[in-house]
TORPA-4810 file (N, C-alpha, C, O; in nm, 3 decimals):
<nodes>
NODE_1_8.604_6.493_8.830_8.714_6.423_8.890_8.657_6.322_8.987_8.560_6.352_9.057_M
NODE_2_8.714_6.206_8.993_8.669_6.102_9.083_8.764_5.984_9.078_8.874_5.993_9.024_G
NODE_3_8.720_5.874_9.135_8.800_5.752_9.133_8.788_5.683_8.997_8.684_5.691_8.932_N
NODE_4_8.895_5.617_8.955_8.893_5.550_8.825_8.795_5.434_8.821_8.749_5.396_8.714_L
NODE_5_8.762_5.377_8.937_8.665_5.267_8.939_8.522_5.318_8.952_8.429_5.239_8.972_D
NODE_6_8.503_5.448_8.942_8.374_5.515_8.946_8.303_5.507_9.081_8.183_5.531_9.089_R
NODE_7_8.375_5.475_9.186_8.318_5.477_9.320_8.327_5.619_9.376_8.412_5.696_9.332_K
NODE_8_8.240_5.655_9.472_8.242_5.790_9.530_8.378_5.824_9.591_8.452_5.736_9.634_P
NODE_9_8.407_5.952_9.594_8.535_5.997_9.648_8.531_6.016_9.800_8.630_6.062_9.858_T
NODE_10_8.423_5.983_9.864_8.410_5.980_10.010_8.465_6.105_10.079_8.571_6.101_10.141_C
NODE_11_8.392_6.214_10.068_8.427_6.334_10.141_8.522_6.429_10.071_8.553_6.535_10.124_G
NODE_12_8.569_6.393_9.953_8.657_6.483_9.879_8.570_6.573_9.793_8.500_6.526_9.703_I
NODE_13_8.575_6.703_9.820_8.495_6.798_9.744_8.581_6.865_9.638_8.700_6.835_9.624_T
NODE_14_8.520_6.956_9.564_8.592_7.028_9.459_8.709_7.109_9.511_8.808_7.127_9.440_G
NODE_15_8.698_7.160_9.635_8.806_7.243_9.688_8.920_7.160_9.746_9.033_7.210_9.756_T
NODE_16_8.894_7.037_9.784_9.002_6.956_9.840_9.060_6.858_9.739_9.165_6.798_9.765_T
NODE_17_8.996_6.840_9.626_9.046_6.749_9.523_9.087_6.825_9.400_9.202_6.867_9.388_G
NODE_18_8.994_6.843_9.305_9.026_6.909_9.179_9.076_7.052_9.197_9.161_7.097_9.120_P
NODE_19_9.026_7.123_9.296_9.069_7.261_9.318_9.218_7.271_9.345_9.285_7.360_9.292_G
NODE_20_9.271_7.181_9.427_9.414_7.182_9.458_9.497_7.145_9.336_9.605_7.200_9.315_L
NODE_21_9.445_7.053_9.255_9.517_7.013_9.134_9.522_7.130_9.036_9.627_7.159_8.979_I
NODE_22_9.409_7.198_9.016_9.407_7.314_8.925_9.498_7.425_8.975_9.567_7.489_8.895_L
NODE_23_9.499_7.449_9.105_9.588_7.552_9.159_9.734_7.517_9.129_9.812_7.605_9.093_R
NODE_24_9.771_7.391_9.144_9.908_7.349_9.116_9.941_7.364_8.967_10.051_7.406_8.931_A
NODE_25_9.845_7.329_8.880_9.867_7.341_8.736_9.887_7.488_8.697_9.981_7.520_8.625_V
NODE_26_9.799_7.577_8.745_9.811_7.719_8.711_9.938_7.779_8.770_9.999_7.867_8.709_F
NODE_27_9.976_7.734_8.886_10.100_7.782_8.947_10.220_7.743_8.860_10.311_7.823_8.839_S
NODE_28_10.219_7.622_8.810_10.328_7.575_8.724_10.329_7.651_8.591_10.436_7.684_8.540_E
NODE_29_10.211_7.679_8.536_10.204_7.753_8.410_10.259_7.894_8.423_10.312_7.950_8.327_L
NODE_30_10.247_7.953_8.542_10.293_8.090_8.565_10.427_8.096_8.637_10.466_8.202_8.686_N
NODE_31_10.497_7.985_8.644_10.621_7.982_8.723_10.726_8.081_8.672_10.799_8.139_8.753_R
NODE_32_10.735_8.102_8.542_10.841_8.186_8.486_10.791_8.323_8.440_10.867_8.397_8.377_F
NODE_33_10.669_8.357_8.471_10.618_8.489_8.433_10.520_8.539_8.538_10.463_8.461_8.615_Q
NODE_34_10.503_8.669_8.540_10.412_8.732_8.635_10.269_8.713_8.587_10.240_8.732_8.469_E
NODE_35_10.180_8.676_8.676_10.039_8.660_8.641_9.976_8.798_8.618_10.014_8.895_8.683_A
NODE_36_9.881_8.804_8.528_9.809_8.928_8.499_9.670_8.921_8.561_9.613_8.812_8.574_C
NODE_37_9.616_9.036_8.598_9.479_9.035_8.650_9.380_8.996_8.541_9.404_9.022_8.423_P
NODE_38_9.272_8.936_8.580_9.167_8.896_8.487_9.102_9.020_8.428_9.062_9.110_8.501_L
NODE_39_9.090_9.024_8.296_9.025_9.136_8.229_8.874_9.119_8.239_8.821_9.014_8.202_Y
NODE_40_8.806_9.220_8.289_8.660_9.220_8.295_8.609_9.332_8.205_8.636_9.450_8.229_L
NODE_41_8.538_9.295_8.103_8.487_9.392_8.007_8.394_9.491_8.075_8.313_9.452_8.159_S
NODE_42_8.403_9.618_8.040_8.309_9.717_8.094_8.167_9.696_8.040_8.073_9.758_8.090_P
NODE_43_8.152_9.611_7.941_8.018_9.582_7.886_7.941_9.483_7.972_7.821_9.466_7.952_R
NODE_44_8.008_9.417_8.066_7.938_9.321_8.151_7.837_9.392_8.240_7.865_9.499_8.294_L
NODE_45_7.720_9.332_8.254_7.615_9.388_8.340_7.625_9.322_8.477_7.634_9.199_8.487_A
NODE_46_7.623_9.402_8.583_7.624_9.352_8.719_7.480_9.343_8.767_7.408_9.443_8.769_V
NODE_47_7.437_9.221_8.806_7.299_9.196_8.844_7.296_9.126_8.979_7.379_9.038_9.005_V
NODE_48_7.202_9.165_9.065_7.185_9.096_9.193_7.104_8.969_9.171_6.997_8.971_9.110_K
NODE_49_7.158_8.860_9.223_7.099_8.727_9.207_7.064_8.673_9.345_7.137_8.696_9.441_I
NODE_50_6.952_8.601_9.356_6.914_8.537_9.482_7.010_8.422_9.509_7.029_8.336_9.423_C
NODE_51_7.070_8.421_9.626_7.165_8.316_9.662_7.102_8.177_9.668_7.170_8.077_9.646_R
NODE_52_6.973_8.171_9.697_6.909_8.040_9.715_6.851_7.983_9.587_6.856_7.862_9.567_E
NODE_53_6.796_8.068_9.500_6.731_8.016_9.380_6.811_8.034_9.252_6.788_7.964_9.154_T
NODE_54_6.907_8.128_9.253_6.984_8.155_9.132_6.910_8.243_9.033_6.961_8.270_8.924_G
NODE_55_6.790_8.289_9.069_6.713_8.378_8.983_6.745_8.523_9.019_6.816_8.548_9.116_L
NODE_56_6.693_8.618_8.941_6.715_8.758_8.973_6.650_8.789_9.107_6.541_8.741_9.137_R
NODE_57_6.718_8.869_9.187_6.676_8.894_9.324_6.569_9.001_9.333_6.567_9.096_9.255_A
NODE_58_6.480_8.985_9.431_6.387_9.090_9.471_6.448_9.154_9.596_6.555_9.113_9.641_T
NODE_59_6.381_9.255_9.651_6.436_9.323_9.769_6.438_9.234_9.893_6.505_9.268_9.991_E
NODE_60_6.368_9.121_9.890_6.360_9.033_10.007_6.457_8.915_10.000_6.464_8.836_10.094_H
NODE_61_6.532_8.903_9.894_6.621_8.789_9.874_6.758_8.810_9.939_6.806_8.923_9.948_C
NODE_62_6.820_8.700_9.985_6.963_8.709_10.018_7.037_8.716_9.884_7.017_8.630_9.799_P
NODE_63_7.121_8.817_9.865_7.174_8.840_9.731_7.325_8.828_9.721_7.398_8.831_9.819_T
NODE_64_7.367_8.813_9.598_7.507_8.823_9.558_7.506_8.886_9.420_7.407_8.879_9.347_M
NODE_65_7.616_8.949_9.384_7.625_9.011_9.252_7.696_8.918_9.156_7.797_8.856_9.190_E
NODE_66_7.642_8.908_9.035_7.700_8.828_8.928_7.716_8.918_8.806_7.643_9.016_8.791_E
NODE_67_7.810_8.885_8.721_7.833_8.959_8.598_7.783_8.877_8.480_7.805_8.756_8.474_K
NODE_68_7.715_8.944_8.386_7.658_8.877_8.271_7.697_8.949_8.143_7.709_9.071_8.141_F
NODE_69_7.717_8.871_8.038_7.742_8.928_7.905_7.613_8.993_7.856_7.504_8.951_7.894_A
NODE_70_7.626_9.096_7.773_7.505_9.160_7.720_7.414_9.057_7.654_7.459_8.973_7.576_P
NODE_71_7.287_9.063_7.686_7.188_8.971_7.629_7.174_8.840_7.703_7.092_8.757_7.664_G
NODE_72_7.252_8.819_7.809_7.242_8.692_7.881_7.191_8.707_8.024_7.198_8.613_8.102_S
NODE_73_7.139_8.826_8.058_7.086_8.849_8.193_6.963_8.761_8.211_6.873_8.763_8.127_I
NODE_74_6.957_8.684_8.321_6.840_8.599_8.342_6.714_8.683_8.356_6.716_8.790_8.416_P
NODE_75_6.604_8.635_8.299_6.480_8.710_8.299_6.394_8.693_8.423_6.350_8.793_8.480_G
NODE_76_6.368_8.570_8.466_6.274_8.553_8.576_6.329_8.600_8.711_6.447_8.583_8.741_P
NODE_77_6.239_8.658_8.790_6.274_8.701_8.925_6.236_8.591_9.023_6.146_8.512_8.997_F
NODE_78_6.304_8.589_9.135_6.277_8.493_9.242_6.134_8.512_9.292_6.091_8.625_9.317_C
NODE_79_6.062_8.404_9.307_5.927_8.409_9.364_5.922_8.349_9.503_5.817_8.349_9.567_T
NODE_80_6.034_8.296_9.550_6.039_8.234_9.682_6.037_8.339_9.793_5.973_8.318_9.897_V
NODE_81_6.105_8.451_9.771_6.121_8.552_9.876_6.031_8.673_9.857_6.052_8.775_9.923_H
NODE_82_5.936_8.666_9.772_5.846_8.779_9.748_5.831_8.802_9.601_5.922_8.777_9.522_G
NODE_83_5.716_8.849_9.564_5.683_8.869_9.423_5.748_8.995_9.369_5.754_9.097_9.437_S
NODE_84_5.797_8.987_9.248_5.851_9.103_9.178_5.738_9.182_9.114_5.740_9.305_9.116_H
NODE_85_5.641_9.115_9.057_5.534_9.180_8.982_5.447_9.265_9.073_5.399_9.218_9.176_E
NODE_86_5.429_9.389_9.036_5.338_9.478_9.106_5.389_9.531_9.238_5.314_9.597_9.311_G
NODE_87_5.514_9.506_9.272_5.569_9.556_9.397_5.663_9.671_9.365_5.767_9.650_9.303_T
NODE_88_5.627_9.788_9.406_5.711_9.905_9.377_5.844_9.892_9.448_5.851_9.858_9.566_A
NODE_89_5.950_9.920_9.374_6.083_9.918_9.433_6.132_9.781_9.472_6.216_9.770_9.561_G
NODE_90_6.082_9.675_9.408_6.120_9.542_9.451_6.244_9.489_9.381_6.284_9.375_9.406_S
NODE_91_6.305_9.567_9.295_6.425_9.521_9.228_6.542_9.609_9.266_6.526_9.725_9.304_T
NODE_92_6.658_9.552_9.254_6.779_9.629_9.281_6.797_9.731_9.169_6.762_9.703_9.054_A
NODE_93_6.850_9.849_9.200_6.868_9.951_9.097_6.951_9.899_8.982_7.054_9.834_9.003_P
NODE_94_6.906_9.927_8.860_6.983_9.891_8.741_6.963_9.749_8.694_7.030_9.707_8.600_G
NODE_95_6.872_9.672_8.758_6.856_9.533_8.716_6.731_9.510_8.633_6.711_9.399_8.583_T
NODE_96_6.646_9.610_8.617_6.522_9.593_8.542_6.548_9.599_8.393_6.628_9.679_8.346_C
NODE_97_6.479_9.515_8.320_6.479_9.524_8.175_6.367_9.619_8.135_6.259_9.617_8.195_L
NODE_98_6.391_9.702_8.034_6.283_9.782_7.980_6.179_9.687_7.923_6.212_9.575_7.886_R
NODE_99_6.054_9.730_7.914_5.947_9.642_7.865_5.979_9.587_7.727_5.958_9.469_7.702_Q
NODE_100_6.030_9.672_7.635_6.063_9.625_7.501_6.175_9.522_7.506_6.168_9.420_7.436_E
NODE_101_6.278_9.545_7.589_6.386_9.448_7.604_6.332_9.318_7.661_6.373_9.210_7.619_D
NODE_102_6.240_9.328_7.758_6.182_9.208_7.818_6.107_9.127_7.714_6.117_9.004_7.712_K
NODE_103_6.030_9.194_7.626_5.958_9.122_7.521_6.056_9.052_7.427_6.033_8.938_7.388_R
NODE_104_6.165_9.121_7.390_6.264_9.059_7.303_6.331_8.942_7.373_6.354_8.837_7.312_Q
NODE_105_6.362_8.959_7.503_6.425_8.852_7.580_6.331_8.731_7.585_6.376_8.618_7.566_F
NODE_106_6.203_8.754_7.611_6.106_8.646_7.620_6.091_8.572_7.486_6.060_8.453_7.484_D
NODE_107_6.113_8.645_7.375_6.105_8.581_7.243_6.236_8.515_7.204_6.246_8.455_7.097_R
NODE_108_6.338_8.525_7.290_6.464_8.459_7.264_6.560_8.541_7.182_6.661_8.488_7.136_G
NODE_109_6.533_8.671_7.162_6.624_8.755_7.085_6.733_8.809_7.176_6.710_8.832_7.294_K
NODE_110_6.850_8.829_7.119_6.960_8.890_7.193_6.936_9.039_7.206_6.888_9.102_7.112_R
NODE_111_6.969_9.095_7.320_6.952_9.239_7.343_7.066_9.315_7.282_7.070_9.438_7.290_L
</nodes>
């Protein structure tokens, strides 16, 4: 979203421009019916991600949790906040790939 003459929007961000428009559109679409909660598949994997790099988090990273479809979990760990390799306990519980899965992931195969 931007100006039709392709000039910068000068201080208008996604939350003050397009975000408000989308909120109005979705509000209008749901005007005559009750909105339903978003369905989240139980197959989604919850993984801790480094807030600064977007890579998988180590124990030293500022983190947030993201949900991923099976086979789409990012492989590389953040190297900015500490090394993952050879550091015992450096990953969040449940975020490690088994070695065989890691090899398949590295070869581009779906898990």
